[in-house]
PAMI-395491 format. One record per residue (C-alpha): x, y, z; residue number from 1. Coordinates in nm, 4 decimals. Example, Ala and Ser with C-alpha at 12.3 -4.5 7.8 and 13.67 -1.06 7.14 Angstrom:
# PAMI-395491
px, py, pz, k
1.2300, -0.4500, 0.7800, 1 $
1.3670, -0.1060, 0.7140, 2 $
# end
This chain:
# PAMI-395491
px, py, pz, k
-2.6170, 2.0462, -4.3250, 1 $
-2.8635, 2.0218, -4.0569, 2 $
-2.8349, 1.6403, -4.0680, 3 $
-2.4598, 1.6807, -4.0238, 4 $
-2.4935, 1.8576, -3.6977, 5 $
-2.8103, 1.6365, -3.5805, 6 $
-2.6455, 1.2938, -3.6450, 7 $
-2.3554, 1.3480, -3.3940, 8 $
-2.6116, 1.4755, -3.1264, 9 $
-2.8272, 1.1753, -3.1845, 10 $
-2.5443, 0.9375, -3.1475, 11 $
-2.4122, 1.1166, -2.8403, 12 $
-2.7623, 1.0992, -2.6820, 13 $
-2.7689, 0.7328, -2.7562, 14 $
-2.4294, 0.6881, -2.5999, 15 $
-2.5415, 0.8740, -2.2806, 16 $
-2.8480, 0.6401, -2.2686, 17 $
-2.6287, 0.3377, -2.2978, 18 $
-2.4011, 0.4465, -2.0189, 19 $
-2.7015, 0.5212, -1.8031, 20 $
-2.8835, 0.1929, -1.8701, 21 $
-2.5739, -0.0166, -1.8313, 22 $
-2.4253, 0.1482, -1.5148, 23 $
-2.7423, 0.1085, -1.3011, 24 $
-2.7541, -0.2826, -1.3025, 25 $
-2.3826, -0.3125, -1.3357, 26 $
-2.3272, -0.1055, -1.0277, 27 $
-2.5974, -0.2876, -0.8414, 28 $
-2.4264, -0.6033, -0.9062, 29 $
-2.0803, -0.4764, -0.8020, 30 $
-2.2252, -0.3546, -0.4739, 31 $
-2.3941, -0.6886, -0.3958, 32 $
-2.0692, -0.8853, -0.5036, 33 $
-1.8429, -0.6622, -0.2992, 34 $
-2.0197, -0.8019, 0.0166, 35 $
-1.8541, -1.1290, -0.0686, 36 $
-1.5326, -1.0455, -0.2469, 37 $
-1.2968, -0.7498, -0.2155, 38 $
-0.9828, -0.6221, -0.3739, 39 $
-0.8766, -0.6888, -0.7362, 40 $
-1.1946, -0.9013, -0.8019, 41 $
-1.4127, -0.5945, -0.7426, 42 $
-1.1798, -0.3902, -0.9595, 43 $
-1.2018, -0.6204, -1.2513, 44 $
-1.5903, -0.6464, -1.2110, 45 $
-1.5868, -0.2600, -1.2476, 46 $
-1.3697, -0.2846, -1.5470, 47 $
-1.6158, -0.4929, -1.7183, 48 $
-1.8685, -0.1950, -1.7184, 49 $
-1.5897, 0.0318, -1.8547, 50 $
-1.5320, -0.1977, -2.1395, 51 $
-1.9104, -0.1611, -2.2103, 52 $
-1.8792, 0.2057, -2.1975, 53 $
-1.5793, 0.2283, -2.4515, 54 $
-1.7464, -0.0286, -2.6613, 55 $
-2.0472, 0.2000, -2.6829, 56 $
-1.8305, 0.4990, -2.7605, 57 $
-1.6762, 0.3165, -3.0561, 58 $
-1.9735, 0.1434, -3.1894, 59 $
-2.2342, 0.4180, -3.1325, 60 $
-2.0137, 0.7221, -3.1836, 61 $
-1.7239, 0.5967, -3.3792, 62 $
-1.4538, 0.6937, -3.1311, 63 $
-1.1635, 0.4324, -3.1782, 64 $
-0.8363, 0.4066, -2.9911, 65 $
-0.4847, 0.3790, -3.1285, 66 $
-0.2252, 0.2913, -2.8709, 67 $
0.1584, 0.3172, -2.9060, 68 $
0.4188, 0.2174, -2.6454, 69 $
0.2508, -0.0653, -2.4644, 70 $
0.6043, -0.2411, -2.4653, 71 $
0.7072, 0.0433, -2.2147, 72 $
0.4897, -0.1042, -1.9540, 73 $
0.5801, -0.3913, -1.7222, 74 $
0.4317, -0.7118, -1.8347, 75 $
0.1039, -0.8463, -1.7138, 76 $
0.2840, -1.1277, -1.5262, 77 $
0.5199, -0.8921, -1.3467, 78 $
0.3268, -0.8116, -1.0209, 79 $
0.6151, -0.6441, -0.8390, 80 $
0.7035, -0.3767, -1.0877, 81 $
0.4615, -0.0968, -0.9934, 82 $
0.4634, 0.2425, -1.1770, 83 $
0.3119, 0.5757, -1.1574, 84 $
0.1300, 0.6665, -1.4703, 85 $
0.1108, 1.0441, -1.5383, 86 $
-0.1162, 1.1378, -1.8241, 87 $
-0.2385, 1.4229, -2.0188, 88 $
-0.6050, 1.4872, -1.9345, 89 $
-0.8436, 1.6200, -2.2105, 90 $
-1.1710, 1.4256, -2.1671, 91 $
-1.3754, 1.1761, -1.9659, 92 $
-1.2633, 0.9095, -2.2424, 93 $
-0.9213, 0.8303, -2.0895, 94 $
-1.0754, 0.7741, -1.7320, 95 $
-1.2948, 0.5175, -1.8862, 96 $
-1.0487, 0.3673, -2.1278, 97 $
-0.7270, 0.3412, -1.9249, 98 $
-0.8437, 0.0603, -1.6917, 99 $
-0.9301, -0.1386, -2.0058, 100 $
-0.6016, -0.0937, -2.1666, 101 $
-0.3693, -0.1466, -1.8600, 102 $
-0.2748, -0.4971, -1.7675, 103 $
-0.2628, -0.4275, -1.3806, 104 $
-0.5168, -0.2784, -1.1492, 105 $
-0.4989, 0.0927, -1.1581, 106 $
-0.5557, 0.3230, -0.8356, 107 $
-0.6944, 0.6595, -0.9527, 108 $
-0.6302, 0.9749, -0.7405, 109 $
-0.9496, 1.1612, -0.7608, 110 $
-1.1562, 1.4229, -0.5820, 111 $
-1.3924, 1.2509, -0.3296, 112 $
-1.6999, 1.4243, -0.4588, 113 $
-1.7195, 1.1800, -0.7335, 114 $
-1.8150, 0.9099, -0.4847, 115 $
-2.1528, 1.0971, -0.4509, 116 $
-2.2500, 1.0179, -0.8171, 117 $
-2.5293, 0.7703, -0.7896, 118 $
-2.4420, 0.4062, -0.8802, 119 $
-2.1110, 0.5095, -1.0627, 120 $
-1.9652, 0.6795, -0.7417, 121 $
-2.0986, 0.3984, -0.5187, 122 $
-1.9184, 0.1387, -0.7166, 123 $
-1.6063, 0.3266, -0.7174, 124 $
-1.6157, 0.3432, -0.3288, 125 $
-1.5822, -0.0211, -0.3312, 126 $
-1.2460, -0.0271, -0.5114, 127 $
-0.8940, 0.0484, -0.3871, 128 $
-0.8804, 0.4109, -0.5145, 129 $
-0.7244, 0.7218, -0.3574, 130 $
-0.9900, 0.9826, -0.3020, 131 $
-0.8850, 1.3154, -0.1619, 132 $
-1.0226, 1.6470, -0.0338, 133 $
-0.8667, 1.9016, -0.2602, 134 $
-0.9397, 2.1875, -0.0186, 135 $
-0.7076, 2.0281, 0.2528, 136 $
-0.3723, 2.0007, 0.0554, 137 $
-0.1531, 1.8783, 0.3294, 138 $
-0.3995, 1.5994, 0.4062, 139 $
-0.4629, 1.5185, 0.0612, 140 $
-0.0898, 1.4661, -0.0025, 141 $
-0.0285, 1.2531, 0.2986, 142 $
-0.3299, 1.0437, 0.1938, 143 $
-0.1824, 0.9994, -0.1600, 144 $
0.1630, 0.9163, -0.0097, 145 $
0.0330, 0.6578, 0.2400, 146 $
-0.2256, 0.4896, 0.0162, 147 $
-0.0177, 0.5115, -0.2980, 148 $
0.2879, 0.3253, -0.1369, 149 $
0.0499, 0.0702, 0.0151, 150 $
-0.1116, -0.0012, -0.3122, 151 $
0.1959, -0.0126, -0.5256, 152 $
0.3410, -0.2528, -0.2592, 153 $
0.0600, -0.4879, -0.3725, 154 $
0.1252, -0.4482, -0.7470, 155 $
-0.1192, -0.1809, -0.8223, 156 $
-0.0349, 0.1102, -1.0452, 157 $
-0.1088, 0.4604, -0.9245, 158 $
-0.2373, 0.6976, -1.2055, 159 $
-0.2615, 1.0787, -1.1850, 160 $
-0.3403, 1.3789, -1.4196, 161 $
-0.0641, 1.6217, -1.3317, 162 $
-0.2896, 1.9121, -1.4843, 163 $
-0.5459, 1.8289, -1.2267, 164 $
-0.8443, 1.8865, -1.4561, 165 $
-0.9393, 1.8423, -1.8147, 166 $
-0.7489, 2.0692, -2.0583, 167 $
-0.8885, 2.2058, -2.3887, 168 $
-0.7593, 2.0593, -2.7093, 169 $
-0.4432, 2.2489, -2.7999, 170 $
-0.3693, 2.4057, -2.4688, 171 $
-0.1444, 2.3261, -2.1788, 172 $
-0.2327, 2.3281, -1.8020, 173 $
-0.0119, 2.3841, -1.5130, 174 $
0.1635, 2.0663, -1.4068, 175 $
0.1574, 1.9932, -1.0528, 176 $
0.4426, 1.7830, -0.8933, 177 $
0.2400, 1.5499, -0.6702, 178 $
0.2921, 1.2531, -0.8837, 179 $
0.6627, 1.3255, -0.9110, 180 $
0.6748, 1.3671, -0.5321, 181 $
0.5233, 1.0214, -0.4825, 182 $
0.7837, 0.8739, -0.7264, 183 $
1.0729, 1.0161, -0.5325, 184 $
0.9150, 0.9159, -0.2086, 185 $
0.8555, 0.5589, -0.3064, 186 $
1.1398, 0.5252, -0.5615, 187 $
0.8924, 0.4013, -0.8357, 188 $
0.9258, 0.5027, -1.1820, 189 $
0.6832, 0.7347, -1.3622, 190 $
0.5452, 0.6602, -1.7024, 191 $
0.4241, 0.9688, -1.8995, 192 $
0.1190, 0.9389, -2.1348, 193 $
-0.0089, 1.1632, -2.3973, 194 $
-0.3594, 1.1271, -2.5267, 195 $
-0.5546, 1.3201, -2.7950, 196 $
-0.9126, 1.2489, -2.6676, 197 $
-1.0371, 1.6035, -2.7077, 198 $
-1.0155, 1.5537, -3.0735, 199 $
-1.3294, 1.3193, -3.0398, 200 $
-1.4738, 1.4176, -2.6819, 201 $
-1.3972, 1.7729, -2.5980, 202 $
-1.4149, 1.8502, -2.2331, 203 $
-1.7493, 1.9869, -2.0922, 204 $
-1.9105, 1.8819, -2.4093, 205 $
-2.2091, 1.6406, -2.4495, 206 $
-2.1107, 1.5570, -2.8264, 207 $
-1.8732, 1.2800, -2.9137, 208 $
-1.7289, 1.3013, -3.2806, 209 $
-1.6195, 0.9942, -3.4732, 210 $
-1.2279, 0.9643, -3.4974, 211 $
-0.9290, 0.8087, -3.3457, 212 $
-0.7925, 0.8825, -3.0073, 213 $
-0.4213, 0.8450, -3.0010, 214 $
-0.2644, 0.7195, -2.6774, 215 $
0.1035, 0.7393, -2.6560, 216 $
0.2917, 0.5593, -2.3598, 217 $
0.6437, 0.6765, -2.2933, 218 $
0.9332, 0.4976, -2.1434, 219 $
0.9509, 0.4680, -1.7545, 220 $
1.1453, 0.7538, -1.5979, 221 $
1.3460, 0.6617, -1.2736, 222 $
1.3259, 0.9205, -1.0061, 223 $
1.6704, 0.8389, -0.8649, 224 $
1.8730, 1.1571, -0.7876, 225 $
1.5986, 1.3900, -0.9183, 226 $
1.4013, 1.6599, -0.7383, 227 $
1.0232, 1.6333, -0.7843, 228 $
1.0105, 1.9521, -0.9762, 229 $
1.2843, 1.8291, -1.2073, 230 $
1.1124, 1.5014, -1.2710, 231 $
0.7792, 1.6587, -1.3436, 232 $
0.9441, 1.8995, -1.5783, 233 $
1.0793, 1.5984, -1.7817, 234 $
0.7378, 1.4292, -1.7763, 235 $
0.5752, 1.7693, -1.8959, 236 $
0.8327, 1.8100, -2.1702, 237 $
0.7720, 1.4630, -2.3122, 238 $
0.3955, 1.4850, -2.2986, 239 $
0.3749, 1.8271, -2.4565, 240 $
0.6207, 1.7269, -2.7187, 241 $
0.4192, 1.4088, -2.8062, 242 $
0.0854, 1.6024, -2.8167, 243 $
0.2207, 1.8308, -3.0823, 244 $
0.3389, 1.5312, -3.2736, 245 $
0.0012, 1.3441, -3.2378, 246 $
-0.2285, 1.6197, -3.3016, 247 $
-0.0280, 1.8987, -3.4859, 248 $
-0.3383, 2.0859, -3.6245, 249 $
-0.4303, 2.1719, -3.2671, 250 $
-0.1108, 2.3533, -3.1849, 251 $
-0.0337, 2.6468, -3.4369, 252 $
0.2187, 2.7868, -3.1735, 253 $
0.2977, 2.7622, -2.8310, 254 $
0.0193, 3.0168, -2.7436, 255 $
-0.2410, 2.8544, -2.9544, 256 $
-0.5973, 2.7480, -2.8188, 257 $
-0.7988, 2.4522, -2.9277, 258 $
-0.9713, 2.4647, -3.2515, 259 $
-1.3408, 2.4320, -3.2410, 260 $
# end
């Protein structure tokens, strides 16, 4: 019994050491290279480390991904069809894995405090991302609208987590309409994504558990004629229905809480 609890902890410790040991030299390389190259080249350099991170989660901790719905995304060769990805957020796993899965550069909308993380945050600052001050809501929205439109015009995809923070398994957060507002303002479709990452890597937890993370990508939803709140309600309904399909044991009823 003790070994059953100790082994996941040891594997998780090895994974964290793997992240630390690889991020320092990789981020240092990115910072040096960013002096000479910019834009998408820096992004794909950073994705190289994310592939190392997700590889470590799979090999060291047994966390595997199963993806459905890739056919719903614009093809890798279509540089003009930008979309706004709106995803369930349960874990750090999806923030690491999505750039490895998607065929186009992603522009995350994230709190600017992350830029202060040594090496990881410094490398992030060299990419075309949208970092905001959450305490200044009007200013934050203006930044999202301006930078989001500019990046999508270059073929990037904006990605946002409508619930704003990681949500425990089996629970539902409050969906904010910022991503839908951006879609309505730019005319770009939204793509909902459900992900069961908390099944293997719960929020605020050091421990990773072996298993499969299901990622389900929905069909694009055009914003034409919709109000932001209506559009976000459609996204929320789809995501939460898929979460219950993908991870039914976590949802006893609408008021259920995550299982330990």
